[in-house]
N, CA, C and O atoms as CSV, one atom per row, in Angstrom:
chain,resi,resn,atom,element,x,y,z
A,1,MET,N,N,126.341,234.068,297.398
A,1,MET,CA,C,127.403,234.623,297.472
A,1,MET,C,C,127.757,234.381,296.475
A,1,MET,O,O,127.197,233.649,295.660
A,2,ASN,N,N,129.249,235.236,296.297
A,2,ASN,CA,C,129.721,236.268,295.577
A,2,ASN,C,C,130.888,235.841,295.072
A,2,ASN,O,O,131.394,235.944,296.189
A,3,TYR,N,N,132.105,235.316,294.178
A,3,TYR,CA,C,132.982,235.082,293.705
A,3,TYR,C,C,133.916,235.889,293.548
A,3,TYR,O,O,133.589,236.923,292.965
A,4,ARG,N,N,135.005,235.798,293.867
A,4,ARG,CA,C,136.079,236.549,293.150
A,4,ARG,C,C,136.240,236.135,291.498
A,4,ARG,O,O,135.830,235.079,291.016
A,5,LEU,N,N,136.706,236.862,290.996
A,5,LEU,CA,C,137.184,236.962,289.797
A,5,LEU,C,C,138.621,237.547,289.657
A,5,LEU,O,O,138.949,238.681,290.004
A,6,HIS,N,N,139.719,236.268,288.898
A,6,HIS,CA,C,140.871,236.093,288.301
A,6,HIS,C,C,141.358,236.138,286.916
A,6,HIS,O,O,141.325,235.057,286.327
A,7,LEU,N,N,141.784,237.111,286.296
A,7,LEU,CA,C,142.291,237.062,285.225
A,7,LEU,C,C,144.063,236.848,284.941
A,7,LEU,O,O,144.921,237.588,285.422
A,8,ASP,N,N,144.299,235.796,284.153
A,8,ASP,CA,C,146.328,235.746,284.136
A,8,ASP,C,C,146.516,237.278,283.208
A,8,ASP,O,O,146.190,237.346,282.023
A,9,PRO,N,N,147.261,238.785,284.205
A,9,PRO,CA,C,147.682,239.536,283.351
A,9,PRO,C,C,147.590,238.867,282.003
A,9,PRO,O,O,146.402,239.107,281.787
A,10,ALA,N,N,147.983,238.222,280.981
A,10,ALA,CA,C,148.074,238.129,279.824
A,10,ALA,C,C,147.109,237.967,278.972
A,10,ALA,O,O,147.042,238.363,277.809
A,11,LEU,N,N,145.913,237.012,279.958
A,11,LEU,CA,C,144.368,237.246,279.218
A,11,LEU,C,C,143.685,238.940,279.709
A,11,LEU,O,O,142.956,239.798,279.211
A,12,HIS,N,N,144.081,238.826,280.359
A,12,HIS,CA,C,143.502,240.569,280.727
A,12,HIS,C,C,143.746,241.556,279.746
A,12,HIS,O,O,142.929,242.327,279.244
A,13,ALA,N,N,145.541,241.402,279.420
A,13,ALA,CA,C,145.890,242.414,277.912
A,13,ALA,C,C,145.155,242.257,276.822
A,13,ALA,O,O,144.937,243.033,275.892
A,14,THR,N,N,144.690,240.859,277.088
A,14,THR,CA,C,143.970,240.630,275.931
A,14,THR,C,C,142.171,241.836,276.075
A,14,THR,O,O,141.767,242.670,275.265
A,15,TYR,N,N,141.600,241.437,277.292
A,15,TYR,CA,C,140.830,241.758,277.425
A,15,TYR,C,C,140.801,243.417,277.602
A,15,TYR,O,O,139.651,243.557,277.186
A,16,LYS,N,N,141.197,244.679,277.893
A,16,LYS,CA,C,142.083,245.695,277.022
A,16,LYS,C,C,142.010,246.207,276.383
A,16,LYS,O,O,141.588,247.346,276.188
A,17,ALA,N,N,142.742,244.893,275.452
A,17,ALA,CA,C,142.406,245.762,273.618
A,17,ALA,C,C,141.419,244.827,273.021
A,17,ALA,O,O,141.769,244.222,272.007
A,18,LEU,N,N,140.059,244.595,273.582
A,18,LEU,CA,C,138.956,244.256,272.766
A,18,LEU,C,C,138.049,245.631,273.124
A,18,LEU,O,O,138.050,246.337,274.133
A,19,PRO,N,N,137.017,245.744,271.459
A,19,PRO,CA,C,136.751,247.123,271.659
A,19,PRO,C,C,135.488,246.967,272.597
A,19,PRO,O,O,134.907,245.947,272.965
A,20,ASP,N,N,135.159,248.779,272.963
A,20,ASP,CA,C,134.742,248.901,274.249
A,20,ASP,C,C,132.818,247.783,274.435
A,20,ASP,O,O,132.383,247.349,275.501
A,21,GLU,N,N,132.195,247.653,273.182
A,21,GLU,CA,C,130.486,246.617,273.208
A,21,GLU,C,C,131.744,246.074,273.519
A,21,GLU,O,O,131.997,246.817,274.466
A,22,ALA,N,N,132.726,245.333,273.433
A,22,ALA,CA,C,132.524,243.209,273.335
A,22,ALA,C,C,133.130,243.453,274.840
A,22,ALA,O,O,132.819,242.648,275.718
A,23,ARG,N,N,134.067,244.653,275.170
A,23,ARG,CA,C,134.749,244.414,276.440
A,23,ARG,C,C,133.165,244.940,277.432
A,23,ARG,O,O,133.033,244.477,278.565
A,24,GLY,N,N,132.707,245.347,277.189
A,24,GLY,CA,C,131.112,245.457,277.591
A,24,GLY,C,C,130.131,244.233,278.165
A,24,GLY,O,O,129.563,244.003,279.232
A,25,ASP,N,N,130.216,243.747,277.208
A,25,ASP,CA,C,129.467,242.113,277.073
A,25,ASP,C,C,129.847,241.473,277.606
A,25,ASP,O,O,129.096,240.829,278.338
A,26,LEU,N,N,132.055,241.057,277.614
A,26,LEU,CA,C,132.092,238.989,278.467
A,26,LEU,C,C,132.028,240.898,280.074
A,26,LEU,O,O,131.249,240.696,281.006
A,27,SER,N,N,132.507,241.772,280.097
A,27,SER,CA,C,131.742,241.737,281.762
A,27,SER,C,C,130.643,242.104,282.335
A,27,SER,O,O,130.682,242.216,283.561
A,28,VAL,N,N,129.396,242.388,281.641
A,28,VAL,CA,C,129.011,241.789,282.179
A,28,VAL,C,C,128.259,239.975,282.301
A,28,VAL,O,O,127.585,239.627,283.271
A,29,CYS,N,N,128.463,239.385,281.540
A,29,CYS,CA,C,128.761,237.987,281.391
A,29,CYS,C,C,129.864,238.168,283.353
A,29,CYS,O,O,129.260,238.312,284.416
A,30,LEU,N,N,131.042,238.113,283.273
A,30,LEU,CA,C,131.968,237.808,284.543
A,30,LEU,C,C,130.960,238.242,285.754
A,30,LEU,O,O,130.663,237.611,286.768
A,31,LEU,N,N,130.474,239.711,285.247
A,31,LEU,CA,C,129.590,239.898,286.892
A,31,LEU,C,C,128.308,239.095,287.270
A,31,LEU,O,O,128.058,238.814,288.442
A,32,ASN,N,N,127.290,238.643,285.947
A,32,ASN,CA,C,126.881,238.033,286.714
A,32,ASN,C,C,126.753,236.584,287.174
A,32,ASN,O,O,125.945,236.080,287.953
A,33,ALA,N,N,127.981,235.930,286.337
A,33,ALA,CA,C,129.039,234.856,286.737
A,33,ALA,C,C,129.068,234.485,288.368
A,33,ALA,O,O,128.434,233.692,289.065
A,34,MET,N,N,130.332,235.649,288.672
A,34,MET,CA,C,129.986,236.447,289.684
A,34,MET,C,C,129.094,235.703,290.360
A,34,MET,O,O,129.359,234.544,290.680
A,35,ALA,N,N,127.748,236.384,290.701
A,35,ALA,CA,C,126.927,236.422,291.308
A,35,ALA,C,C,126.446,234.728,291.719
A,35,ALA,O,O,126.362,234.383,292.897
A,36,ASP,N,N,126.215,233.961,290.794
A,36,ASP,CA,C,125.594,232.835,290.376
A,36,ASP,C,C,125.435,232.356,289.116
A,36,ASP,O,O,124.483,232.284,288.339
A,37,PRO,N,N,127.378,231.827,289.069
A,37,PRO,CA,C,128.232,231.132,287.880
A,37,PRO,C,C,127.586,229.854,287.509
A,37,PRO,O,O,128.274,229.234,286.699
A,38,LEU,N,N,126.327,229.173,287.887
A,38,LEU,CA,C,126.562,227.739,287.148
A,38,LEU,C,C,124.669,228.897,286.753
A,38,LEU,O,O,124.254,228.265,285.782
A,39,ALA,N,N,123.824,229.796,286.958
A,39,ALA,CA,C,122.970,229.957,286.795
A,39,ALA,C,C,123.258,231.296,285.383
A,39,ALA,O,O,122.357,231.602,284.603
A,40,HIS,N,N,124.070,231.651,285.356
A,40,HIS,CA,C,124.784,232.581,284.217
A,40,HIS,C,C,125.932,231.849,283.116
A,40,HIS,O,O,126.865,232.425,282.556
A,41,SER,N,N,125.563,230.478,283.012
A,41,SER,CA,C,127.011,229.869,281.904
A,41,SER,C,C,126.316,228.471,281.348
A,41,SER,O,O,125.601,227.914,282.181
A,42,GLU,N,N,126.393,228.033,280.467
A,42,GLU,CA,C,126.298,226.920,280.242
A,42,GLU,C,C,127.893,226.221,280.307
A,42,GLU,O,O,129.044,226.645,280.407
A,43,PRO,N,N,127.089,224.645,280.165
A,43,PRO,CA,C,128.682,223.835,280.237
A,43,PRO,C,C,129.031,223.865,279.039
A,43,PRO,O,O,128.410,223.738,277.983
A,44,TYR,N,N,130.455,224.108,279.384
A,44,TYR,CA,C,131.977,223.357,278.561
A,44,TYR,C,C,132.308,222.349,278.089
A,44,TYR,O,O,133.167,221.556,278.473
A,45,GLY,N,N,131.567,222.313,277.124
A,45,GLY,CA,C,131.652,220.323,276.829
A,45,GLY,C,C,130.729,219.069,277.740
A,45,GLY,O,O,129.535,218.783,277.645
A,46,ALA,N,N,132.003,218.372,278.798
A,46,ALA,CA,C,130.400,217.703,279.277
A,46,ALA,C,C,130.785,218.013,280.543
A,46,ALA,O,O,131.929,218.139,280.981
A,47,GLU,N,N,129.199,218.182,281.384
A,47,GLU,CA,C,128.722,218.990,282.436
A,47,GLU,C,C,129.500,219.000,284.021
A,47,GLU,O,O,129.025,218.533,285.057
A,48,ASP,N,N,130.393,219.456,283.903
A,48,ASP,CA,C,130.951,218.602,285.625
A,48,ASP,C,C,131.118,219.832,286.537
A,48,ASP,O,O,131.578,219.761,287.677
A,49,GLY,N,N,130.746,220.857,285.999
A,49,GLY,CA,C,129.773,222.221,286.935
A,49,GLY,C,C,131.534,223.054,287.493
A,49,GLY,O,O,131.552,223.693,288.544
A,50,LYS,N,N,132.735,222.919,286.709
A,50,LYS,CA,C,133.411,223.608,286.729
A,50,LYS,C,C,133.374,224.488,285.629
A,50,LYS,O,O,133.009,225.656,285.495
A,51,MET,N,N,133.985,223.376,284.644
A,51,MET,CA,C,134.180,224.678,283.277
A,51,MET,C,C,132.537,224.720,282.612
A,51,MET,O,O,131.601,224.001,282.263
A,52,ARG,N,N,133.125,226.575,282.772
A,52,ARG,CA,C,131.811,226.500,282.100
A,52,ARG,C,C,132.044,227.907,281.086
A,52,ARG,O,O,133.046,228.618,281.148
A,53,THR,N,N,130.413,228.214,279.771
A,53,THR,CA,C,131.132,228.978,278.955
A,53,THR,C,C,130.121,230.401,279.265
A,53,THR,O,O,128.936,230.339,279.590
A,54,VAL,N,N,130.833,231.532,279.094
A,54,VAL,CA,C,129.707,232.618,278.925
A,54,VAL,C,C,129.991,232.970,277.946
A,54,VAL,O,O,131.167,232.877,277.594
A,55,ALA,N,N,128.818,233.634,276.934
A,55,ALA,CA,C,128.899,234.342,275.856
A,55,ALA,C,C,127.712,235.738,276.104
A,55,ALA,O,O,126.714,235.792,276.823
A,56,ARG,N,N,128.450,236.978,274.990
A,56,ARG,CA,C,127.355,237.098,274.706
A,56,ARG,C,C,127.512,238.110,273.856
A,56,ARG,O,O,128.485,238.793,274.178
A,57,GLY,N,N,126.998,238.465,272.970
A,57,GLY,CA,C,127.189,239.446,272.097
A,57,GLY,C,C,128.466,238.789,270.544
A,57,GLY,O,O,128.115,237.795,269.908
A,58,SER,N,N,129.673,239.439,270.223
A,58,SER,CA,C,130.953,238.825,270.204
A,58,SER,C,C,131.526,238.284,270.497
A,58,SER,O,O,132.344,237.743,269.752
A,59,VAL,N,N,131.456,238.046,271.985
A,59,VAL,CA,C,132.628,238.011,272.777
A,59,VAL,C,C,131.886,236.620,273.649
A,59,VAL,O,O,130.676,236.551,273.864
A,60,SER,N,N,132.829,235.637,274.049
A,60,SER,CA,C,132.529,233.905,274.890
A,60,SER,C,C,133.792,233.971,275.693
A,60,SER,O,O,134.697,234.698,275.281
A,61,GLY,N,N,133.907,233.453,276.528
A,61,GLY,CA,C,135.160,233.064,277.868
A,61,GLY,C,C,135.011,231.570,278.271
A,61,GLY,O,O,134.105,230.755,278.098
A,62,VAL,N,N,135.637,231.538,278.580
A,62,VAL,CA,C,135.546,229.946,279.131
A,62,VAL,C,C,136.459,230.006,280.611
A,62,VAL,O,O,137.643,230.279,280.808
A,63,ILE,N,N,135.340,229.619,281.548
A,63,ILE,CA,C,135.603,230.103,283.143
A,63,ILE,C,C,135.475,227.971,283.759
A,63,ILE,O,O,134.784,226.976,283.540
A,64,LEU,N,N,136.501,228.342,284.458
A,64,LEU,CA,C,137.131,227.856,285.716
A,64,LEU,C,C,136.185,228.199,287.151
A,64,LEU,O,O,136.232,229.246,287.796
A,65,ILE,N,N,135.452,227.169,287.394
A,65,ILE,CA,C,134.728,227.567,288.987
A,65,ILE,C,C,135.608,226.698,290.012
A,65,ILE,O,O,136.133,225.598,289.840
A,66,GLY,N,N,135.599,227.744,291.399
A,66,GLY,CA,C,136.628,226.857,292.297
A,66,GLY,C,C,135.567,227.257,293.077
A,66,GLY,O,O,134.421,227.528,292.720
A,67,VAL,N,N,136.415,227.279,294.985
A,67,VAL,CA,C,135.030,227.256,295.862
A,67,VAL,C,C,134.633,228.740,296.264
A,67,VAL,O,O,133.517,229.042,296.688
A,68,GLU,N,N,135.534,229.504,296.106
A,68,GLU,CA,C,135.453,231.068,295.696
A,68,GLU,C,C,135.871,231.995,294.801
A,68,GLU,O,O,135.454,233.144,294.952
A,69,GLU,N,N,136.517,231.781,294.007
A,69,GLU,CA,C,136.962,232.262,292.936
A,69,GLU,C,C,136.806,231.538,291.842
A,69,GLU,O,O,137.069,230.344,291.983
A,70,ILE,N,N,136.151,232.193,289.858
A,70,ILE,CA,C,136.415,232.534,289.223
A,70,ILE,C,C,137.222,232.846,288.489
A,70,ILE,O,O,137.539,234.030,288.380
A,71,ILE,N,N,137.988,231.549,287.526
A,71,ILE,CA,C,139.369,231.634,286.355
A,71,ILE,C,C,138.904,232.192,285.403
A,71,ILE,O,O,139.052,231.380,284.490
A,72,LEU,N,N,138.400,233.118,284.986
A,72,LEU,CA,C,138.900,233.510,283.090
A,72,LEU,C,C,140.041,232.699,282.095
A,72,LEU,O,O,141.068,233.153,281.591
A,73,VAL,N,N,139.308,230.972,281.987
A,73,VAL,CA,C,141.016,230.880,281.267
A,73,VAL,C,C,140.799,231.212,279.816
A,73,VAL,O,O,141.792,231.760,279.337
A,74,GLN,N,N,139.825,231.053,278.984
A,74,GLN,CA,C,139.671,231.592,277.762
A,74,GLN,C,C,138.791,232.563,277.532
A,74,GLN,O,O,137.900,232.992,278.265
A,75,LEU,N,N,139.166,232.934,276.261
A,75,LEU,CA,C,138.740,234.517,275.885
A,75,LEU,C,C,138.289,234.367,274.314
A,75,LEU,O,O,139.232,233.979,273.623
A,76,THR,N,N,136.950,234.604,273.511
A,76,THR,CA,C,136.971,234.210,272.361
A,76,THR,C,C,136.522,235.496,272.043
A,76,THR,O,O,135.715,236.102,272.748
A,77,TYR,N,N,137.244,236.153,270.513
A,77,TYR,CA,C,136.646,237.669,270.475
A,77,TYR,C,C,135.942,237.497,268.939
A,77,TYR,O,O,136.693,236.680,268.406
A,78,ILE,N,N,135.124,237.766,268.173
A,78,ILE,CA,C,134.290,237.373,267.264
A,78,ILE,C,C,133.877,238.672,266.185
A,78,ILE,O,O,132.708,238.908,265.881
A,79,GLY,N,N,135.306,239.634,265.557
A,79,GLY,CA,C,134.478,240.687,265.181
A,79,GLY,C,C,135.561,240.937,264.023
A,79,GLY,O,O,135.405,241.858,263.220
């Protein structure tokens, strides 16, 4: 099953402002998570199967896994 990705407009603006390499790294994380979110993420705090962390290079994100949708709720760039 492939999940749909949802980004809040304000968070999408932050994503668009990332340097190319960081934006590419986050894109890879999100695309992988859309195919199988539990296999391509780590628990965010206590494992509940809903809030997960994706990370690559200098960027990380927190995703909320819904029934058919993944929501990016936090984006962190260290650069």
